[in-house]
C-alpha positions in Angstrom: 94.1 121.6 97.7 93.4 117.9 97.5 95.6 115.6 95.5 93.8 112.7 93.8 95.5 109.7 92.2 94.3 109.0 88.7 92.4 105.7 88.1 91.7 105.1 91.8 89.0 102.7 92.9 87.4 104.7 95.6 83.7 105.4 95.7 82.2 108.8 96.2 81.9 108.4 100.0 85.7 107.6 100.2 86.6 110.4 97.9 84.8 112.7 100.4 87.1 111.4 103.1 90.1 112.6 100.9 88.4 116.0 100.3 87.7 116.4 104.1 91.3 115.5 104.9 90.3 112.4 106.9 92.3 110.3 104.4 95.3 111.0 102.2 96.8 109.2 99.2 100.3 107.8 99.2 102.4 106.0 96.6 104.5 102.9 97.3 107.4 104.4 95.4 107.6 107.3 97.9 107.8 104.9 100.8 110.7 102.5 100.3 110.3 99.2 102.1 106.6 99.3 102.4 106.2 96.0 100.6 109.1 94.3 102.4 107.6 92.3 105.3 111.0 92.2 107.0 111.1 96.0 107.2 110.7 96.9 110.9 109.5 100.4 110.1 106.3 99.0 108.6 105.9 95.5 109.9 105.8 93.7 113.2 105.8 90.0 114.1 102.7 88.4 115.6 102.0 84.8 116.6 98.8 83.4 115.2 97.9 79.7 115.5 101.4 79.0 116.8 103.1 80.5 113.7 105.0 83.8 113.5 103.7 86.1 110.8 104.7 89.6 109.6 101.8 92.1 109.6 101.6 95.8 109.0 101.8 97.9 112.1 98.7 99.8 113.2 100.3 103.2 112.4 103.4 103.9 110.4 105.3 106.9 109.1 104.1 107.5 105.5 105.1 110.0 102.8 101.9 111.2 101.1 101.5 112.5 97.6 101.3 116.1 98.8 104.9 115.9 100.0 104.1 115.6 103.7 105.0 112.9 106.2 102.4 111.5 108.6 102.2 108.9 111.3 98.9 107.2 110.5 97.0 104.0 109.8 97.1 102.5 106.3 93.4 102.0 105.5 93.5 101.2 101.8 96.2 99.3 99.7 96.3 98.8 95.9 99.2 97.1 94.2 99.6 97.3 90.5 102.5 96.9 88.1 102.7 100.5 87.1 101.2 102.5 90.0 100.9 101.0 93.5 99.2 103.4 96.0 97.2 103.5 99.1 95.4 105.8 101.6 96.1 106.6 105.2 93.4 107.5 107.8 93.6 110.1 110.5 90.5 108.6 112.3 91.2 108.7 116.1 89.7 105.1 116.2 93.2 103.8 115.3 94.7 105.6 118.3 93.0 103.1 120.5 94.9 100.2 119.0 98.6 99.7 119.9 101.3 97.6 118.3 102.0 95.5 121.4 
């Protein structure tokens, strides 16, 4: 059973990724701290052009809309006043990138 978020902005080819379990939806409200750039579970500090910046880690622990928890890459991010959500990807491509 695939869980789809209402009023999403994904095209048919990306919905196929959801249907094939290559991607899964998550809601921000189910992942406290996801928008807080000082939260070390989701963010890391990098130096870019001699300035420290907080960026999302390559892979993070995410609670998905089906009630599961996964360690995966956030591939899509949508903020709204009433319903912020995103998608994670299980593509092995992201395994080749580390958070060093």
